C-alpha positions as a Markdown table, in Angstrom:
| # | Residue | x | y | z |
|---|---|---|---|---|
| 1 | Met | -8.2 | -53.6 | 142.9 |
| 2 | Thr | -11.1 | -54.9 | 140.8 |
| 3 | Lys | -14.0 | -56.2 | 142.7 |
| 4 | Gln | -14.4 | -59.9 | 142.2 |
| 5 | Asn | -17.4 | -61.4 | 140.4 |
| 6 | Ser | -17.6 | -64.2 | 143.0 |
| 7 | Lys | -18.2 | -61.6 | 145.8 |
| 8 | Ile | -21.0 | -60.0 | 143.9 |
| 9 | Lys | -22.6 | -63.3 | 143.3 |
| 10 | Glu | -22.4 | -64.3 | 146.9 |
| 11 | Glu | -24.4 | -61.2 | 147.9 |
| 12 | Val | -27.5 | -62.1 | 145.8 |
| 13 | Gly | -29.4 | -63.8 | 148.5 |
| 14 | Glu | -28.6 | -61.2 | 151.2 |
| 15 | Thr | -30.6 | -58.2 | 152.2 |
| 16 | Ile | -29.1 | -55.3 | 150.3 |
| 17 | Thr | -28.1 | -52.1 | 152.2 |
| 18 | Thr | -26.2 | -49.6 | 150.1 |
| 19 | Gly | -25.9 | -45.8 | 149.9 |
| 20 | Leu | -27.2 | -46.0 | 146.3 |
| 21 | Ser | -30.4 | -44.1 | 145.7 |
| 22 | Ile | -32.7 | -46.2 | 143.6 |
| 23 | Asp | -36.1 | -45.0 | 142.3 |
| 24 | Val | -38.3 | -48.0 | 142.8 |
| 25 | Pro | -41.1 | -47.7 | 140.2 |
| 26 | Ala | -44.7 | -47.5 | 141.5 |
| 27 | Asp | -45.7 | -50.6 | 139.6 |
| 28 | Val | -43.4 | -52.7 | 141.9 |
| 29 | Pro | -45.7 | -53.8 | 144.8 |
| 30 | Asp | -44.5 | -53.3 | 148.3 |
| 31 | Ser | -44.2 | -57.1 | 148.7 |
| 32 | Lys | -41.7 | -57.2 | 145.9 |
| 33 | Lys | -39.6 | -54.1 | 146.6 |
| 34 | Glu | -36.9 | -56.0 | 148.4 |
| 35 | Ile | -36.6 | -58.5 | 145.5 |
| 36 | Tyr | -36.5 | -55.6 | 143.0 |
| 37 | Leu | -33.8 | -53.9 | 145.0 |
| 38 | Lys | -31.8 | -57.1 | 145.2 |
| 39 | Asn | -32.1 | -57.7 | 141.5 |
| 40 | Phe | -31.1 | -54.1 | 140.8 |
| 41 | His | -28.2 | -54.4 | 143.1 |
| 42 | Thr | -27.0 | -57.6 | 141.4 |
| 43 | Ala | -27.4 | -56.2 | 137.9 |
| 44 | Thr | -25.3 | -53.1 | 138.8 |
| 45 | Ala | -23.0 | -54.5 | 141.4 |
| 46 | Gly | -24.4 | -52.0 | 143.8 |
| 47 | Ser | -23.1 | -49.1 | 141.7 |
| 48 | Gly | -26.2 | -48.0 | 139.7 |
| 49 | Arg | -24.3 | -48.7 | 136.5 |
| 50 | Met | -24.7 | -51.9 | 134.5 |
| 51 | Met | -22.1 | -53.9 | 132.7 |
| 52 | Leu | -24.3 | -56.1 | 130.6 |
| 53 | Phe | -22.7 | -58.9 | 128.5 |
| 54 | Ala | -24.9 | -59.4 | 125.5 |
| 55 | Gly | -25.4 | -62.9 | 124.2 |
| 56 | Asp | -28.6 | -62.4 | 122.2 |
| 57 | Gln | -26.8 | -62.1 | 118.8 |
| 58 | Lys | -27.0 | -65.9 | 118.3 |
| 59 | Ile | -30.4 | -65.1 | 116.9 |
| 60 | Glu | -30.1 | -61.4 | 116.0 |
| 61 | His | -26.9 | -61.8 | 113.9 |
| 62 | Met | -27.1 | -65.6 | 113.4 |
| 63 | Asn | -23.5 | -66.9 | 112.9 |
| 64 | Asp | -22.0 | -63.7 | 111.5 |
| 65 | Asp | -20.4 | -62.6 | 114.7 |
| 66 | Tyr | -19.0 | -66.0 | 115.6 |
| 67 | Val | -16.9 | -67.0 | 112.7 |
| 68 | Gly | -14.6 | -65.2 | 110.3 |
| 69 | Pro | -11.3 | -63.2 | 110.6 |
| 70 | Gln | -12.7 | -60.9 | 113.3 |
| 71 | Ala | -13.6 | -63.8 | 115.6 |
| 72 | Ser | -11.5 | -66.2 | 117.8 |
| 73 | Ala | -11.9 | -69.8 | 117.0 |
| 74 | Glu | -13.4 | -70.2 | 120.5 |
| 75 | Ser | -16.3 | -67.9 | 119.6 |
| 76 | Ala | -17.8 | -70.6 | 117.3 |
| 77 | Asp | -19.0 | -72.6 | 120.4 |
| 78 | Pro | -22.1 | -71.1 | 122.1 |
| 79 | Glu | -20.6 | -72.2 | 125.5 |
| 80 | His | -17.9 | -69.6 | 125.0 |
| 81 | Leu | -20.5 | -66.9 | 125.9 |
| 82 | Phe | -21.2 | -68.6 | 129.2 |
| 83 | Lys | -17.5 | -69.1 | 130.0 |
| 84 | Ile | -17.0 | -65.4 | 129.6 |
| 85 | Ala | -20.0 | -64.6 | 131.7 |
| 86 | Ser | -18.8 | -66.9 | 134.4 |
| 87 | Glu | -15.1 | -66.2 | 134.5 |
| 88 | Gly | -15.1 | -62.5 | 133.3 |
| 89 | His | -16.1 | -59.4 | 135.2 |
| 90 | Ile | -19.6 | -58.5 | 134.3 |
| 91 | Thr | -22.7 | -57.6 | 136.3 |
| 92 | Val | -25.4 | -59.5 | 134.2 |
| 93 | Phe | -25.6 | -61.7 | 131.1 |
| 94 | Ala | -28.5 | -61.3 | 128.6 |
| 95 | Ala | -29.6 | -64.1 | 126.4 |
| 96 | Gln | -32.7 | -65.9 | 125.2 |
| 97 | Leu | -34.4 | -68.3 | 127.6 |
| 98 | Gly | -33.6 | -71.3 | 125.4 |
| 99 | Leu | -29.9 | -70.7 | 125.2 |
| 100 | Ile | -29.8 | -70.2 | 129.0 |
| 101 | Ala | -31.8 | -73.4 | 129.4 |
| 102 | Arg | -29.1 | -75.3 | 127.4 |
| 103 | Tyr | -26.1 | -74.1 | 129.4 |
| 104 | Gly | -27.3 | -72.3 | 132.5 |
| 105 | Lys | -27.2 | -75.3 | 134.8 |
| 106 | Lys | -23.5 | -75.5 | 134.3 |
| 107 | Tyr | -23.2 | -71.8 | 135.2 |
| 108 | Pro | -25.7 | -71.3 | 138.0 |
| 109 | Lys | -24.0 | -68.3 | 139.7 |
| 110 | Val | -24.2 | -66.0 | 136.6 |
| 111 | Pro | -26.9 | -63.3 | 136.9 |
| 112 | Tyr | -29.2 | -63.6 | 133.9 |
| 113 | Ile | -31.5 | -61.3 | 131.9 |
| 114 | Ile | -34.0 | -63.2 | 129.8 |
| 115 | Lys | -34.2 | -61.6 | 126.3 |
| 116 | Leu | -37.8 | -62.1 | 125.5 |
| 117 | Asn | -37.9 | -61.3 | 121.8 |
| 118 | Ser | -35.4 | -61.6 | 118.9 |
| 119 | Arg | -35.4 | -61.7 | 115.1 |
| 120 | Thr | -32.7 | -62.7 | 112.6 |
| 121 | Asn | -31.0 | -60.4 | 110.2 |
| 122 | Leu | -32.2 | -62.2 | 107.2 |
| 123 | Ile | -35.2 | -59.9 | 106.4 |
| 124 | Lys | -33.7 | -56.5 | 105.7 |
| 125 | Thr | -35.4 | -53.2 | 106.5 |
| 126 | Ala | -35.6 | -52.4 | 102.8 |
| 127 | Gln | -37.7 | -55.5 | 102.4 |
| 128 | Lys | -40.0 | -55.1 | 105.4 |
| 129 | Asp | -40.0 | -52.9 | 108.5 |
| 130 | Pro | -38.8 | -54.8 | 111.6 |
| 131 | Ile | -41.1 | -56.5 | 114.1 |
| 132 | Ser | -40.0 | -58.7 | 116.9 |
| 133 | Ser | -42.6 | -60.4 | 119.1 |
| 134 | Ala | -42.1 | -61.9 | 122.6 |
| 135 | Met | -41.3 | -65.6 | 122.7 |
| 136 | Phe | -42.3 | -66.0 | 126.3 |
| 137 | Asp | -44.4 | -64.1 | 128.9 |
| 138 | Ile | -43.5 | -63.2 | 132.4 |
| 139 | Glu | -45.4 | -66.1 | 134.0 |
| 140 | Glu | -43.3 | -68.5 | 131.9 |
| 141 | Val | -40.1 | -66.7 | 132.9 |
| 142 | Met | -41.0 | -66.9 | 136.6 |
| 143 | Arg | -41.8 | -70.6 | 136.2 |
| 144 | Phe | -38.4 | -71.2 | 134.5 |
| 145 | Lys | -36.7 | -69.2 | 137.3 |
| 146 | Glu | -38.4 | -71.3 | 139.9 |
| 147 | Thr | -37.8 | -74.7 | 138.3 |
| 148 | Ser | -34.3 | -74.0 | 137.1 |
| 149 | Gly | -33.0 | -72.3 | 140.3 |
| 150 | Leu | -31.1 | -69.9 | 138.1 |
| 151 | Asn | -30.4 | -66.3 | 139.2 |
| 152 | Ile | -32.7 | -64.5 | 136.8 |
| 153 | Val | -32.8 | -60.8 | 137.7 |
| 154 | Gly | -34.7 | -59.3 | 134.8 |
| 155 | Ile | -36.0 | -59.3 | 131.3 |
| 156 | Gly | -35.0 | -57.6 | 128.1 |
| 157 | Tyr | -36.8 | -56.7 | 124.9 |
| 158 | Thr | -35.9 | -55.0 | 121.6 |
| 159 | Leu | -38.2 | -52.2 | 120.5 |
| 160 | Tyr | -38.0 | -50.8 | 117.0 |
| 161 | Leu | -39.3 | -47.3 | 117.0 |
| 162 | Gly | -40.2 | -45.9 | 113.6 |
| 163 | Ser | -41.2 | -49.4 | 112.3 |
| 164 | Glu | -44.8 | -49.6 | 110.9 |
| 165 | Phe | -45.2 | -52.2 | 113.6 |
| 166 | Glu | -44.1 | -50.0 | 116.5 |
| 167 | Ser | -47.6 | -49.8 | 118.1 |
| 168 | Gln | -47.7 | -53.6 | 118.4 |
| 169 | Met | -44.3 | -53.7 | 120.0 |
| 170 | Leu | -45.1 | -50.7 | 122.3 |
| 171 | Ala | -48.2 | -52.4 | 123.6 |
| 172 | Glu | -46.4 | -55.7 | 124.1 |
| 173 | Val | -43.3 | -54.3 | 125.9 |
| 174 | Ser | -45.3 | -52.0 | 128.1 |
| 175 | Lys | -47.3 | -54.9 | 129.5 |
| 176 | Leu | -44.2 | -57.0 | 129.9 |
| 177 | Ile | -42.5 | -54.2 | 131.9 |
| 178 | Phe | -45.5 | -53.9 | 134.1 |
| 179 | Glu | -45.7 | -57.7 | 134.7 |
| 180 | Ala | -42.0 | -57.9 | 135.3 |
| 181 | His | -42.1 | -55.1 | 137.9 |
| 182 | Gln | -45.0 | -56.9 | 139.6 |
| 183 | Gln | -42.6 | -59.8 | 140.2 |
| 184 | Gly | -39.7 | -57.6 | 141.3 |
| 185 | Leu | -37.7 | -58.1 | 138.1 |
| 186 | Ile | -35.8 | -55.3 | 136.4 |
| 187 | Thr | -36.2 | -54.5 | 132.8 |
| 188 | Val | -33.9 | -53.5 | 129.9 |
| 189 | Val | -35.3 | -52.3 | 126.6 |
| 190 | Trp | -33.0 | -52.3 | 123.5 |
| 191 | Thr | -34.5 | -49.1 | 122.1 |
| 192 | Tyr | -33.6 | -48.8 | 118.4 |
| 193 | Pro | -35.1 | -46.4 | 115.8 |
| 194 | Arg | -35.4 | -48.6 | 112.7 |
| 195 | Gly | -37.6 | -48.8 | 109.7 |
| 196 | Lys | -38.2 | -47.2 | 106.3 |
| 197 | Ala | -39.3 | -44.0 | 108.1 |
| 198 | Val | -35.9 | -43.7 | 109.8 |
| 199 | Thr | -33.3 | -42.0 | 107.7 |
| 200 | Asn | -30.5 | -41.9 | 110.3 |
| 201 | Glu | -30.6 | -44.4 | 113.2 |
| 202 | Arg | -27.7 | -42.7 | 114.9 |
| 203 | Asp | -29.0 | -39.2 | 114.9 |
| 204 | Pro | -28.5 | -37.7 | 118.5 |
| 205 | His | -31.9 | -36.0 | 118.6 |
| 206 | Leu | -33.7 | -39.2 | 117.4 |
| 207 | Ile | -31.8 | -41.3 | 120.0 |
| 208 | Ala | -32.9 | -38.8 | 122.7 |
| 209 | Gly | -36.5 | -39.3 | 121.5 |
| 210 | Ala | -36.0 | -43.0 | 121.9 |
| 211 | Thr | -34.8 | -42.8 | 125.5 |
| 212 | Gly | -37.7 | -40.5 | 126.3 |
| 213 | Val | -40.0 | -43.3 | 125.0 |
| 214 | Ala | -38.1 | -45.8 | 127.1 |
| 215 | Cys | -38.9 | -43.7 | 130.2 |
| 216 | Ala | -42.6 | -43.3 | 129.1 |
| 217 | Ile | -43.0 | -47.1 | 129.0 |
| 218 | Gly | -41.4 | -47.5 | 132.4 |
| 219 | Thr | -38.3 | -49.5 | 131.8 |
| 220 | Asp | -35.4 | -49.4 | 134.2 |
| 221 | Phe | -32.7 | -49.3 | 131.6 |
| 222 | Ala | -32.7 | -48.3 | 127.9 |
| 223 | Lys | -30.0 | -49.8 | 125.7 |
| 224 | Val | -29.2 | -47.5 | 122.8 |
| 225 | Asn | -26.6 | -47.0 | 120.1 |
| 226 | Phe | -24.1 | -44.2 | 120.6 |
| 227 | Pro | -24.9 | -41.4 | 118.2 |
| 228 | Arg | -22.9 | -40.6 | 115.1 |
| 229 | Val | -22.6 | -37.2 | 113.5 |
| 230 | Ala | -22.0 | -36.9 | 109.8 |
| 231 | Asp | -19.8 | -33.9 | 109.9 |
| 232 | Thr | -17.4 | -35.1 | 112.7 |
| 233 | Asn | -15.6 | -38.1 | 114.1 |
| 234 | Asp | -14.8 | -36.1 | 117.3 |
| 235 | Ala | -15.6 | -38.6 | 120.1 |
| 236 | Lys | -15.9 | -35.8 | 122.7 |
| 237 | Lys | -18.4 | -33.9 | 120.5 |
| 238 | Arg | -20.5 | -37.1 | 120.1 |
| 239 | Ala | -20.4 | -37.6 | 123.9 |
| 240 | Glu | -21.6 | -34.0 | 124.4 |
| 241 | Leu | -24.5 | -34.5 | 122.0 |
| 242 | Phe | -25.4 | -37.7 | 123.8 |
| 243 | Lys | -26.3 | -35.7 | 126.9 |
| 244 | Glu | -29.7 | -34.9 | 125.3 |
| 245 | Ala | -30.6 | -38.6 | 125.4 |
| 246 | Ile | -29.5 | -39.0 | 129.0 |
| 247 | Arg | -31.7 | -36.0 | 130.0 |
| 248 | Ala | -34.7 | -37.2 | 128.0 |
| 249 | Ala | -34.5 | -40.6 | 129.7 |
| 250 | Gly | -35.3 | -39.0 | 133.1 |
| 251 | Thr | -35.1 | -41.7 | 135.8 |
| 252 | Thr | -34.6 | -44.5 | 133.2 |
| 253 | Arg | -30.9 | -45.2 | 133.1 |
| 254 | Val | -29.2 | -45.3 | 129.7 |
| 255 | Ile | -26.6 | -47.9 | 128.7 |
| 256 | Cys | -24.7 | -47.9 | 125.4 |
| 257 | Ser | -24.4 | -50.7 | 122.9 |
| 258 | Gly | -20.8 | -51.8 | 122.4 |
| 259 | Gly | -21.2 | -52.1 | 118.7 |
| 260 | Glu | -18.6 | -53.6 | 116.3 |
| 261 | Lys | -15.3 | -54.8 | 117.5 |
| 262 | Met | -12.7 | -52.0 | 118.0 |
| 263 | Ser | -9.3 | -51.6 | 119.6 |
| 264 | Val | -9.2 | -52.0 | 123.4 |
| 265 | Glu | -8.0 | -48.4 | 124.1 |
| 266 | Asp | -10.5 | -46.8 | 121.7 |
| 267 | Phe | -13.4 | -48.8 | 123.3 |
| 268 | Leu | -12.3 | -47.9 | 126.8 |
| 269 | Gln | -12.0 | -44.2 | 126.0 |
| 270 | Gln | -15.4 | -44.1 | 124.3 |
| 271 | Leu | -16.9 | -45.9 | 127.3 |
| 272 | Trp | -15.3 | -43.4 | 129.7 |
| 273 | Asp | -16.6 | -40.5 | 127.7 |
| 274 | Gln | -20.1 | -42.0 | 127.6 |
| 275 | Ile | -20.2 | -42.3 | 131.4 |
| 276 | His | -18.3 | -39.2 | 132.5 |
| 277 | Ile | -19.2 | -36.7 | 129.7 |
| 278 | Ser | -22.6 | -37.9 | 128.6 |
| 279 | Gly | -23.8 | -39.3 | 131.9 |
| 280 | Ala | -24.6 | -42.9 | 130.7 |
| 281 | Ser | -25.2 | -45.6 | 133.3 |
| 282 | Gly | -23.0 | -48.3 | 131.8 |
| 283 | Asn | -22.6 | -50.4 | 128.7 |
| 284 | Ala | -23.9 | -53.5 | 126.9 |
| 285 | Thr | -21.0 | -55.3 | 125.3 |
| 286 | Gly | -21.3 | -58.3 | 123.0 |
| 287 | Arg | -19.0 | -58.6 | 120.0 |
| 288 | Asn | -16.1 | -56.7 | 121.7 |
| 289 | Leu | -15.9 | -59.6 | 124.2 |
| 290 | His | -17.1 | -62.8 | 122.6 |
| 291 | Glu | -15.2 | -62.4 | 119.4 |
| 292 | Arg | -12.0 | -62.6 | 121.5 |
| 293 | Ser | -10.4 | -65.7 | 123.0 |
| 294 | Leu | -11.5 | -66.5 | 126.5 |
| 295 | Ala | -8.3 | -65.3 | 128.1 |
| 296 | Glu | -8.4 | -62.0 | 126.3 |
| 297 | Ala | -12.1 | -61.5 | 126.9 |
| 298 | Ile | -11.6 | -62.0 | 130.6 |
| 299 | Lys | -8.8 | -59.4 | 130.6 |
| 300 | Phe | -10.9 | -57.0 | 128.6 |
| 301 | Ser | -14.0 | -57.5 | 130.8 |
| 302 | Lys | -11.9 | -56.6 | 133.8 |
| 303 | Ala | -10.9 | -53.3 | 132.2 |
| 304 | Ile | -14.5 | -52.5 | 131.1 |
| 305 | Tyr | -15.7 | -53.3 | 134.6 |
| 306 | Ala | -13.1 | -51.1 | 136.2 |
| 307 | Ile | -14.4 | -48.0 | 134.2 |
| 308 | Thr | -18.1 | -48.9 | 134.4 |
| 309 | Ile | -18.3 | -50.0 | 138.1 |
| 310 | Glu | -15.2 | -48.7 | 139.8 |
| 311 | Asp | -14.7 | -45.3 | 138.1 |
| 312 | Ala | -11.2 | -46.2 | 136.9 |
| 313 | Ser | -9.5 | -43.9 | 134.4 |
| 314 | Val | -8.7 | -45.2 | 130.9 |
| 315 | Ala | -5.0 | -45.4 | 131.9 |
| 316 | Glu | -5.9 | -47.5 | 135.0 |
| 317 | Ala | -8.2 | -49.7 | 132.9 |
| 318 | Met | -5.5 | -50.3 | 130.3 |
| 319 | Lys | -3.1 | -51.3 | 133.0 |
| 320 | Ile | -5.6 | -53.9 | 134.2 |
| 321 | Tyr | -6.0 | -55.1 | 130.7 |
| 322 | Lys | -2.2 | -55.5 | 130.2 |
| 323 | Glu | -1.6 | -57.3 | 133.5 |
């Protein structure tokens, strides 16, 4: 039986005692370790794996993901994201501070990750290498957390490796990770090779390099794209090649971007392979949830949650989806 979101949310304020082994980074002060562990527990439902629902595309992709033949009519309303986060089965919802400020009071039990930087898709890589600077610092996040009363468990940041501006972003995100850990927050870095110097963003070896960088800057989770291989569509082979990225990440846990909308069964099989063949620590799903109606998104989230958090098989997850 799928664990209920409400139960997870009720545990947030309690002392967490689980059998899960968590490597608390040395930049988390002793006075903040219990807070860090509570935040980590919340963000992974005590499993060590994260089911992150991504809502940052409102800036990143503008309105491309929210209207059109691929999207439910419900997806056009930004509140659709919060309804899914509240009623679906996820462990944490990531969005920009401003969006959370607009709707968060109505959904106070949702665990949030503040996405600190974002850029639109208007300026293409062929025109200029990507750069995305933080819109807020950790002090401002903590002030927002205190004044809003919302359950903010961590921060997120997109890092474009291979961009001519990577050194600026590396310096900025490294400081943000340190300051977040000093407050007991967890960190997720969207770690994407991108720029004119990058010929294949989905190369397995390059993605492994990116997860190694994620470990070197100290983040708790690295969100990366699942690799593609030019000479094969074999999902199992891709999952085998992805092992290099998991090893390179060390104690940083790796989660996979959900990517473009695909069939439910294909998505669940790919997710199962990422976790059980590659060794990934969960998923970050956006379009595959919010482009669906609320009713379907809730059903799909339960199936994703079952595989990610409860070690369900694909067949078991499909049964949950069809209920």
